Structure formats: C-alpha cells, structure tokens
Backbone bond lengths (Angstrom), bond angles and torsions (degrees), N, CA, C in turn:
res aa  C-N    CA-C-N  psi(-1)  N-CA   C-N-CA  omega(-1)  CA-C   N-CA-C  phi
1 X - - - 1.454 - - 1.532 104.95 -
2 X 1.338 120.18 -43.68 1.421 118.71 -176.34 1.573 113.39 -65.32
3 X 1.325 117.72 -33.37 1.482 120.06 172.51 1.439 113.15 -65.57
4 X 1.363 118.75 -38.77 1.435 123.33 175.24 1.478 110.50 -61.46
5 X 1.304 117.62 -46.67 1.432 120.91 179.85 1.524 114.75 -59.52
6 X 1.345 118.17 -43.47 1.356 130.18 175.84 1.522 110.21 -58.93
7 X 1.367 113.93 -46.81 1.478 117.17 -176.06 1.580 106.61 -69.33
8 X 1.251 122.12 -34.62 1.503 125.75 177.31 1.551 105.17 -65.47
9 X 1.239 120.43 -47.09 1.473 119.48 -176.89 1.521 110.96 -64.38
10 X 1.353 114.17 -41.16 1.593 113.97 176.09 1.463 110.91 -63.97
11 X 1.333 119.23 -42.15 1.495 121.78 -176.61 1.541 106.75 -58.51
12 X 1.410 115.62 -47.68 1.408 120.49 -176.10 1.508 112.98 -62.96
13 X 1.395 115.27 -41.15 1.393 121.97 179.95 1.560 112.47 -67.07
14 X 1.363 116.53 -39.00 1.456 120.80 179.54 1.412 114.32 -80.79
15 X 1.311 119.02 -24.53 1.448 123.67 -176.08 1.515 108.70 -68.41
16 X 1.246 122.23 -44.24 1.521 127.75 172.91 1.525 113.99 34.67
17 X 1.320 121.23 41.04 1.428 116.03 177.09 1.565 110.59 -96.00
18 X 1.272 111.67 158.22 1.483 114.89 -171.01 1.518 110.70 -82.92
19 X 1.341 116.66 -23.13 1.491 118.71 176.22 1.565 107.99 -119.86
20 X 1.336 110.80 158.52 1.456 120.87 178.12 1.476 109.18 -118.09
21 X 1.340 121.78 140.46 1.401 122.80 -178.51 1.511 108.64 -85.50
22 X 1.285 117.21 172.29 1.534 123.26 -178.16 1.507 110.53 -50.34
23 X 1.237 121.59 -40.79 1.527 122.72 -176.42 1.569 111.35 -63.21
24 X 1.285 120.29 -17.09 1.405 127.49 -178.66 1.634 110.65 -75.36
25 X 1.296 113.36 -21.34 1.454 119.57 -178.69 1.502 118.35 -104.75
26 X 1.256 121.70 143.76 1.439 123.16 -177.70 1.521 113.45 -109.74
27 X 1.318 119.45 -20.70 1.457 122.34 176.43 1.527 110.57 96.59
28 X 1.290 120.93 152.80 1.379 127.14 -177.73 1.604 115.19 -65.23
29 X 1.245 113.69 -28.92 1.503 120.75 177.81 1.466 108.81 -64.94
30 X 1.359 116.50 -41.06 1.491 118.64 -175.99 1.585 108.18 -72.16
31 X 1.323 119.05 -33.74 1.432 123.27 175.09 1.618 108.20 -58.84
32 X 1.349 108.28 -47.68 1.463 116.53 -173.10 1.576 115.16 -64.40
33 X 1.288 113.93 -14.82 1.412 120.14 176.43 1.518 113.62 -57.69
34 X 1.343 113.03 -37.83 1.510 122.08 173.76 1.420 116.52 -101.28
35 X 1.380 115.76 -29.24 1.496 121.17 -176.47 1.474 107.66 -112.81
36 X 1.257 118.12 70.22 1.512 121.40 -176.63 1.459 115.86 -67.76
37 X 1.443 117.17 -37.53 1.497 120.04 174.80 1.497 114.34 -63.20
38 X 1.322 116.05 -35.30 1.439 120.79 -173.99 1.676 105.36 -79.03
39 X 1.283 113.75 -37.46 1.493 115.29 178.22 1.543 111.43 -67.95
40 X 1.317 117.98 -36.65 1.463 121.10 176.39 1.509 111.39 -63.22
41 X 1.320 112.37 -46.28 1.489 116.42 -178.92 1.539 108.10 -63.50
42 X 1.349 121.10 -42.62 1.437 123.46 178.49 1.464 111.46 -59.49
43 X 1.397 118.77 -46.49 1.412 125.01 -173.83 1.590 107.84 -60.66
44 X 1.274 119.29 -26.91 1.478 118.02 179.11 1.561 112.07 -93.42
45 X 1.320 115.75 6.10 1.454 120.81 -176.16 1.487 113.30 -94.75
46 X 1.344 119.24 167.60 1.336 128.47 170.99 1.498 112.54 -65.95
47 X 1.341 120.19 -29.74 1.417 122.62 175.34 1.560 113.41 -60.43
48 X 1.231 114.42 -35.78 1.495 116.22 -178.01 1.473 111.24 -71.57
49 X 1.375 118.59 -27.70 1.516 123.88 171.95 1.389 117.85 -95.25
50 X 1.293 122.38 7.48 1.479 127.31 -173.54 1.567 110.98 -56.66
51 X 1.299 114.04 -41.04 1.441 116.24 -177.58 1.530 118.20 -70.11
52 X 1.231 114.53 -19.09 1.454 120.03 178.58 1.543 111.39 -62.98
53 X 1.371 114.17 -30.99 1.528 115.12 178.34 1.418 116.76 -74.15
54 X 1.342 115.68 -13.31 1.534 117.64 -175.98 1.487 115.36 -126.39
55 X 1.317 115.76 30.87 1.462 120.01 -174.41 1.568 108.57 -60.74
56 X 1.281 120.54 -35.60 1.446 120.70 178.38 1.551 112.91 -111.07
57 X 1.213 116.36 18.24 1.540 124.91 -172.24 1.532 102.53 -86.53
58 X 1.394 112.30 161.72 1.526 115.22 174.04 1.506 111.87 -62.05
59 X 1.391 116.10 158.38 1.445 123.70 -173.32 1.542 109.40 -60.24
60 X 1.338 117.28 -32.98 1.479 119.80 179.98 1.481 113.36 -57.17
61 X 1.274 118.67 -25.89 1.480 124.28 -179.81 1.541 107.83 -67.53
62 X 1.354 119.79 -30.51 1.477 121.84 -174.86 1.580 110.25 -74.73
63 X 1.355 117.97 -8.39 1.433 120.93 170.70 1.504 111.03 -55.00
64 X 1.313 117.53 -40.79 1.489 122.10 176.59 1.485 114.70 -104.07
65 X 1.322 119.49 -23.18 1.370 122.40 -175.99 1.559 115.62 -102.23
66 X 1.377 116.18 11.22 1.368 120.82 -175.45 1.573 111.81 -143.92
67 X 1.304 111.66 176.93 1.578 116.56 177.57 1.460 105.45 -125.39
68 X 1.353 116.29 125.56 1.397 122.98 -178.36 1.560 110.27 143.76
69 X 1.299 118.57 -145.88 1.486 121.30 -176.53 1.552 115.45 -104.54
70 X 1.291 117.42 7.13 1.460 115.00 176.55 1.465 112.01 -58.06
71 X 1.340 120.42 148.32 1.508 126.05 0.89 1.460 114.13 -83.24
72 X 1.383 120.67 -11.90 1.392 118.88 -178.31 1.509 116.62 -66.85
73 X 1.370 116.32 -27.30 1.411 122.46 -179.53 1.530 109.60 -141.37
74 X 1.286 113.11 -148.29 1.516 118.68 -174.48 1.535 107.31 -83.89
75 X 1.294 113.33 153.02 1.465 123.14 166.10 1.524 107.16 -100.61
76 X 1.288 115.04 118.46 1.508 114.90 -171.95 1.508 111.66 -83.78
77 X 1.324 117.38 -21.20 1.474 122.75 179.60 1.594 106.10 -140.72
78 X 1.315 113.45 134.06 1.479 119.56 176.97 1.519 107.25 -86.44
79 X 1.297 117.02 71.78 1.489 124.97 -174.84 1.500 106.75 -171.66
80 X 1.308 118.05 154.69 1.457 123.81 174.60 1.532 106.35 -91.16
81 X 1.241 114.74 73.10 1.536 120.99 -172.89 1.489 110.27 -73.85
82 X 1.352 115.66 -174.54 1.405 124.66 178.60 1.483 113.53 -55.17
83 X 1.259 116.87 -42.22 1.573 120.34 -172.29 1.519 107.42 -83.96
84 X 1.217 122.34 -10.30 1.442 121.34 172.65 1.490 111.50 -64.36
85 X 1.400 117.57 -33.46 1.400 124.04 176.19 1.500 116.87 -99.08
86 X 1.342 113.35 -40.55 1.471 118.27 -170.54 1.580 111.83 -94.59
87 X 1.389 116.05 -6.06 1.485 120.94 177.13 1.554 110.06 97.82
88 X 1.318 115.83 160.62 1.487 119.17 178.92 1.508 106.67 -59.84
89 X 1.285 115.05 136.36 1.449 122.63 -171.54 1.507 121.14 -98.85
90 X 1.287 120.72 -8.31 1.423 121.22 -170.80 1.555 107.57 -60.04
91 X 1.174 122.68 -37.68 1.587 126.33 -175.70 1.509 110.31 -67.76
92 X 1.428 114.97 -32.96 1.503 115.61 -171.25 1.606 114.99 -121.97
93 X 1.367 117.73 6.50 1.387 115.28 -170.60 1.566 115.17 -85.75
94 X 1.279 119.78 -11.38 1.401 119.67 176.45 1.546 112.87 -58.48
95 X 1.304 116.91 136.88 1.451 123.75 -173.11 1.595 110.61 -53.84
96 X 1.337 119.53 -45.07 1.376 121.38 -175.84 1.586 110.97 -67.69
97 X 1.354 116.68 -26.94 1.475 117.98 -179.61 1.574 106.43 -82.43
98 X 1.336 118.45 -31.56 1.473 121.84 -174.34 1.505 107.94 -67.09
99 X 1.309 118.59 -19.07 1.564 121.42 177.70 1.548 110.29 -74.28
100 X 1.289 120.15 -12.19 1.571 119.60 -178.75 1.517 104.56 -113.74
101 X 1.327 117.83 96.86 1.463 124.02 178.71 1.492 115.59 -50.42
102 X 1.368 113.26 -48.65 1.504 116.64 177.40 1.508 114.85 -61.15
103 X 1.321 116.67 -40.20 1.442 119.54 -179.31 1.494 114.08 -65.75
104 X 1.379 115.16 -44.91 1.501 120.60 178.05 1.545 110.66 -61.80
105 X 1.169 117.52 -37.17 1.465 120.92 -179.09 1.558 107.47 -67.57
106 X 1.348 116.55 -42.82 1.526 115.10 175.89 1.497 115.59 -68.84
107 X 1.356 115.47 -18.56 1.428 120.27 176.18 1.544 115.48 -92.23
108 X 1.299 115.45 0.76 1.490 120.50 170.47 1.508 115.65 125.87
109 X 1.327 120.19 -7.81 1.464 119.20 -179.30 1.512 109.97 -67.08
110 X 1.336 117.85 115.92 1.480 118.58 -178.16 1.577 108.44 -67.15
111 X 1.281 120.86 136.43 1.407 126.83 172.71 1.510 114.36 -77.29
112 X 1.325 113.90 99.75 1.472 115.64 178.90 1.548 112.91 -109.08
113 X 1.327 116.25 22.59 1.454 122.84 -179.85 1.499 113.09 -65.42
114 X 1.405 113.25 -40.14 1.387 118.42 -175.93 1.578 112.14 -91.74
115 X 1.381 116.78 147.30 1.445 115.12 -179.91 1.502 115.42 -54.40
116 X 1.360 115.77 -38.92 1.415 120.77 178.84 1.517 113.97 -56.22
117 X 1.337 117.07 -44.13 1.438 122.59 176.91 1.540 115.04 -65.82
118 X 1.332 113.79 -38.37 1.464 117.46 170.28 1.462 116.22 -60.25
119 X 1.319 113.81 -49.09 1.462 122.81 179.63 1.566 111.54 -60.30
120 X 1.294 116.44 -39.27 1.525 115.83 176.77 1.440 113.56 -65.85
121 X 1.304 119.39 -40.36 1.474 123.13 177.51 1.492 114.75 -67.46
122 X 1.321 111.73 -47.65 1.511 116.00 178.28 1.553 116.55 -67.37
123 X 1.280 114.61 -30.95 1.515 120.71 177.72 1.447 113.14 -66.83
124 X 1.346 117.98 -18.63 1.438 122.60 175.94 1.503 111.07 -54.60
125 X 1.279 117.91 -36.14 1.484 120.39 178.48 1.518 111.54 -116.84
126 X 1.327 122.02 -34.06 1.411 123.62 -171.80 1.566 104.73 -97.06
127 X 1.335 116.59 75.40 1.438 118.53 175.98 1.495 109.56 -143.30
128 X 1.337 113.05 158.57 1.474 118.64 173.14 1.540 110.26 -61.72
129 X 1.265 118.77 147.09 1.448 119.08 173.54 1.533 113.50 77.07
130 X 1.335 119.91 11.74 1.502 120.80 178.42 1.468 109.51 -74.02
131 X 1.289 120.96 -9.34 1.382 120.62 178.69 1.541 114.18 77.14
132 X 1.432 115.79 21.21 1.426 122.48 176.80 1.368 113.86 -126.10
133 X 1.286 119.85 -177.96 1.525 124.65 170.55 1.512 107.93 -92.30
134 X 1.283 121.95 -1.24 1.399 122.95 179.57 1.550 111.14 -57.95
135 X 1.217 117.49 135.85 1.518 121.60 -176.12 1.576 106.58 -70.69
136 X 1.339 113.74 128.01 1.372 122.67 171.51 1.642 106.94 -69.78
137 X 1.326 115.70 142.36 1.509 115.33 178.97 1.461 107.84 -107.72
138 X 1.354 116.58 152.21 1.409 123.13 175.69 1.535 106.01 -69.46
139 X 1.288 113.18 171.69 1.572 121.54 -179.42 1.530 105.53 -67.17
140 X 1.365 117.38 -39.20 1.497 117.04 179.22 1.561 110.96 -67.03
141 X 1.340 119.60 -37.25 1.451 121.03 -176.94 1.607 108.49 -75.03
142 X 1.317 116.20 -30.11 1.457 121.55 174.19 1.494 110.44 -64.07
143 X 1.218 119.81 -36.12 1.478 125.64 -177.77 1.481 117.26 -78.48
144 X 1.314 118.22 -24.11 1.421 125.80 -179.21 1.535 115.20 -70.01
145 X 1.293 118.42 129.63 1.467 119.93 176.85 1.587 113.61 -53.98
146 X 1.241 113.59 138.12 1.495 118.08 -177.86 1.552 113.71 -76.60
147 X 1.354 113.61 -29.63 1.460 120.42 -173.89 1.564 107.34 -141.34
148 X 1.268 118.59 164.70 1.450 123.55 176.34 1.539 107.25 -65.24
149 X 1.294 117.78 142.25 1.455 123.07 179.09 1.524 109.70 -105.56
150 X 1.319 117.22 123.46 1.451 122.17 172.89 1.454 110.81 -97.57
151 X 1.342 120.58 120.67 1.454 125.36 -177.70 1.511 110.02 -69.91
152 X 1.281 121.47 89.13 1.442 123.81 -179.75 1.491 110.62 -114.50
153 X 1.291 119.19 -25.26 1.483 122.78 -176.48 1.578 109.43 -88.18
154 X 1.298 119.35 132.46 1.435 121.31 178.78 1.496 107.28 -88.10
155 X 1.274 114.29 148.90 1.549 119.32 -179.80 1.491 108.99 -69.58
C-alpha cells in the first residue's frame, strides 16, 4: 500500500497539468457516501442549485456555477459541488486514502480547514469586481465553513 501511495503522489506531482479530465472527478454523490452530513447540507444550499441560473449562459459562467474545468474546458456538473472547492477527487476519494490527511492533500484535496484556505477558495467567485451579479462576501463570511465538518480524517 505504501508503494501505491508513493506512486500516486509522484504521478500527481509530475502530472502538473492545469486542467483535469472527467475521469479525475467522482461527483458529489460519491463524496456523500462517506460524508452524509456534508452532502445533506450542500443539497440544501445555493451551491447545489448554482447551475440552474446559467443553463443557457456562456460557458465562462460555469467557472463559478459549475464543477469541472470551465471556462477552459468542460463543466462536468452544473452545480458548485464538492470538487469545485475541494478539488477533483478521483486520486484521493478512496476510504483508505482519506484516513491519511497528509497523503490526500498531496494527492489534490484542498485544505479548507483554516479560514484563510476557505477564504482563498471562496473569493475565486465571491469577490468584488468579478464581473458578475454574484454577491461578494465579507472577509468574515469567506472564512466561515460552508457545511458542517465531520472529523473522519486522522492527522
């Protein structure tokens, strides 16, 4: 298992591409298989419905209203799903990997535990001057967790 983990880390480090193809994503339902409370909170949120506002809008809108590689590539889901914030999950979603926090971060899971990390991700869309009608968020709002956090990953 250790050799497999090292091989995955090396592939992720050497791959270094700006975009991920569809196979790199697992979808929010797959995340919810282990993170049920987070999925339920997300399903009741505006993030889950974000794609409905841009069904016939230009592809560039899916950079904030979708999950995937838009506007540079395809948006695989018209929603702001788990992987829109946490990063494409195919490399780190397996349950045995998710138990090693350091490994999953090296495999691409974005660290959103600290307010600064959350603020950086959220500000990508929720900022003044984004050229959209999307509400900018205050620094306090940007730092607040979007969903409940279940302590499942060991340090």
